[in-house]
N, C-alpha and C positions, 0 to 999 in steps of 0.2 A: 507533347502528344499525350501524355498521361493526364495532364491538367485539362486539356481540351476534352478528353473523354469523360473526365469527372464533371465538368460543367455541363456537358451534353446530358449526362444521366440526371443531373439536378434539374435541368429544364423539362426532361421527360416526366420526372416524378411530379414536379409542380403542375405540368399540363394535365396529368392523370387526376391529381387531387381536384384541380379546377373543374375538369370535365365531370368528375363524379358529383361534386357539389352542385353544378348547374343542372345535372340530370336529376338529382334528388329534389331540388327546388321545383323543377318543372313537373315532376311527378306529384308533388304536394299541391300545387296551385293550378295545374292544367289537367283537364280530362284527357290524358293520353293513354294510348295503348302500348304494349310491349314493343312492336316494330317501330312506333314513333319515338319511344324512349331510346332505342338503339341508335336511330338516326340522329337524335339530339346528342347522345353521348359521343358518337363519332365526329359529328360537326364541332361539338365543344372541344374535343380532344385536339382536332386539327387547328382550330382557331387559337386555342390556348397555347399549343406548342409554337405556332407562328408568333404569337404575341410575346411570349416569354423569351423566345429566340431573339426577337427584335430588341427587347429590353436588355437582354444580355449583351448584344452587340453594341448598343448605345452606351451601356456601362463600361464595356471594354474600351471603346474609343475615347470615352471621357476620362477614364483612368490613364490611358496612354498620353492624351493631350496634357493632363495634369502632371504626369511624370516629366514630359518634355519641357513643360513650363518651369517646373521646379529645378530642372537641370540647367535651364538657361538663366535663372535668376540668382544674383549674388546673395551671400548671407546678409549683407548689410540691408538690402531691399526687403528681405524676408523679415528681418528683426524690425526694421523701421515700419513696414506695413502692418505687422501684428501689433506693434505699440500704437501706431496711429489709429488702428481700428478700435483698440480697447479704449483709448482716450476719446475718440469720437463717440463710442457707445455711451461712456460715462457722461460726456458733455450733453448728448442727446437726451439721456434720462433726466439730468438736472435741468435742461432747458425746457423740456416738454412737460415737466410736472405742473408748472403754473397754468399752462394751456389746457391741461386735463380738467381743471376746475370749471372751464367754460362749458356750457351746455350746448348741445347741437354740433356746431362746427368745431368745437374744441377737440373732439375725438380725431377728426381728420387732420387738424393742425398739429396735434401731438405725434401722429404717425409720420406726417411729412417732415416735421423738424427732426425726428429721431433718425429717419432714413437719410436725410440731408447731412446731419452731423456725422453719421457713421461713414457715409461716402466721402465726405471731405477729410475725415481723419485717415481713411485708407489711402486716399490720393496723396495727401501731404506726407504721410509716413513712407510710402514707396518712392516718392520723388525726392524727399529730403531726408532719407534715412541717415546718411552720413553726417549731415548737419545736426540732427537730433542727437545722435551718439556723441558728437563733439560737445554738446551742452552739458553732459553728465560730468561731474567732477572727477578728475583723474584719468578720464577716458581720452580726452583730446591729446594729452601729452603722449600716451601709449600709441595712438593712431599716427601721430607725426613721426614717432620713431620708427614705426614699422613701415616696411615698403608697401606701396599701394598694391592692393590685392586685385589682380585682373583675372577674369575667368577665361580659360582657354576654350575657345569655340570648337564644337565638334566638326569633324571633317567627313564628308561623304565621299566615298572611293568609287570611281568609275571603272567600268569594265577594261578599258585601255590600260589604266594604271596597274591593274591586277595582272593582266597578260604580260605587260612590260617586265615585271619582276623586280625592278630596282627599288620599289617602295619597301620591300622587306629589309634591304641593307640600310635604307634611309631611316627606318624605324629603329634599327639596332644602333645606329650612330647617335641617337637621342636628339637629333635635329628636328624631329617631327614629334611634337607633343600633343597630348589630348587623346580623346577617344576617336577611333576610326569607325565609321558606320558603313556597313555594306547592306544595302537593301535586298530584299528577297528577289525583286525583279532583275537585279544585276546578276545574282546567282543563277536565275533562270536563263539569262542571256548566255552566261558562261556554259551552262549545260547544253543549250542549243548549238553553241559553237563546237563544243566537244563532240556532239553527235553529228556534225557535218560530214558529208561525203568527201569533201576536200581534205586531203591528208594534212596540208599545212594548217588549215583552220582547226582541224581536229586536235592537232598537237598543241596549238596555242590554247585552246579551250581546256585541255586536260592540264597543261602546265599552269594555267590560271587557278584551276580548282585545287590542284596540289599545293600551290603557293598559299591560297587562302586557308587550307587546312593547317599548313605549317605555321602560319601566323597566329592562328587560333590556339595552337598548342604552346606557343612561346609565352612564358610568364611575364616577359618584359613589354609585350605589345598589348595594348587595350584595344580590342575590336569587338564590335557589337553587330550581330546579324539582326537587322530590324525587319519584323514582319509588317509591312505597309498595308494598312486596311482602309485608309482614307479614300473615299470614292472620288474626290476631286483629283487625286493623284493617278489612281488606277484607271480613270476614264481616258487618260492620255495614251495614245497608241505607241509613240516613240519613247524609247528608253531615255534619250536625252531630255525630253520634255518632263518626264517623271522626275528625273534628278533635279531639274531646275525648280519644280514646284516643291520638291522635298527640302531642298536647301533653303528656300524662302520660308517654309514653315518652321524649320528647326533653327533658322538664323545661323546656318552652318556654311563653311567654305567647302570647295569641291576640289578633289585631287584627280587630275585627268592628264592624258597626253593627246587627247583628241583636239585638233586645231579648231574645228567648227564649234565644238562644245565650249572650248575655251573662249572664243569670241562671243557666243551668245550668252554665256554666264557673265562675262565682264559687262555686256550691255544691260543685263538685268541687275547689275549692282552686287553680284556675288563674288566673293574673293576666290581666286583660282590659284591653286598650287600645281604648277606644271613641272613634272619631273625633268623634262628636256630642258627647261629654262634653268632649273637648279643645277643640272649637269654643266651647262654652259657658264653658269655663274661661278662655279668652283674650279674651273680649269686654270692651270698655272699660267700666270702672266710673265711673259719674257720680253726682253727689249733687245734691240741690235747691240752687239758688243758683248753680250753675256755668253758664258760657256756652260755646257752641260754634257752629260754622257748619254749616249743613245746606242742601241744595238741595231745594226742594219740587217733587215730581214728579207728585203727583196729589191729588185731593180726598180728604178724610176722610169717615168715616161720618156724623158730626155736622155740622150746618150751620156753615159758616164755617171748618172745619178743613182744614188742609193736611197732607200726609204726605210725609216723606222718610225716607232710610235712611243709616245710618253705614256705614263700610267693612266692618264685620263682620256686616252685615245686620240690625242692630237697628232696629226701626221707631221713628221720631220723629214725634209728632203735634204740630203747630204750630197754636195758636189764632189765628183771624182771618187765615189766610194762604191761603184759598181763591182769592183773586184774584191771587196772586203765584206761580202755578205756573211752574216753570222758573227762578225766581230763587233766588240763594244769600242766605240770611238769617242774621243773628246772633241766636241765640235763647238764653233762659235756662231752665234746667231748673226745672220746678215740682214734679214728682212722677215716681216710677219704679215701674212695676208689673211683677211677674213672673207671666206666665200660662202655661198649658199649651202654647201655641203659641210661646212665647218671651218676651222682655222688651220692654216698651213704655215709651218715655220721652215724657212730656207736657211741652211747653215753651210759652214766650210770647215774642213778638218783643222784643228788647232795647229798640228805640226806643220802642215803646208802653209798655214797663215804665218807662222813664226818664221819659217824658211823664206817666205816671200818678203817679209819685212827685213830680214837680214840681208837679202840680196839688194834690196832697195837702199839699205844703209851703206852697203859696200860700194855701190855705184855712186852714191852721193859723196864718198870721201875723196877729197882733191888729191891729185897725183903730186908726189914730191920729187923734185929733180935733185938726185944725190950729188950730182957734179956741178950744181950751181947753174 
């Protein structure tokens, strides 16, 4: 806020100086009266302020675009591009010198060759920067020893992922690396949800804003609140469309739990990180015959069934455990079913299973006639 006020004051000062100069020049060269000079001064002030404001916005957008480009370019490309540009300029100077001796068309040929060499040097340097570095003595061996340097792409966070809340724990687990970008229009959507008349939506919006503030204060989470000023993004009415455009500009992936946004982003070629898919991927895998411990917390739908849950939220149905609610049982997996609502594991108590097998073994023992 302070920086914005400082720049605005600078624009006002520049506009006043420009308007004063235009008024002074008009007074010197034009036969104007005092009312006319006042009108010229006011018009010059308004036009100068608008012009300097436009120049300031263009410079701000250009600097933001340059910063995003520098963030998305690897160090090898920067070094290779700079080296290629310098070599291209040197080659252009040496190549264009003989052409400068020609009269007439020689000046144009000199300028054309110089620009062409500089452009080719920059292109070759940026595209073949790693190969150029490998040509230097002693560098190739070091590059081969080191692991390949891969840049971690930024990740744009959607409103649904913030409201969900699990992204905070995922960040603390160090499975989510890189910078998290939260656009200002996402925060505006959160504020709109927090001001809703619906109690449930209002609580979700407030929880999302609190979580965002908590993530900002945590030193181990890299989060950037991006003030989006690009007209191409702001002209979109829907937040999902703005997120798609922003991800394309930043070459970033998107974190969301929204099913529709997930599908649209995939069709646009954007990498999607879905928290729900991550939760399903890290659920414990069990097979029939394995044993586990589970606490029965409620009755099941069928008669005699008890229901418990694993740490990842998977439902475990235990046969003949309706009378043992609140107890921790050792159970054996009999079958696993994947449903639309999630995964369900059907089990049987280990003690009953052991007793059942013992009875089967006793029944299978042949009778012995002691009297022959």
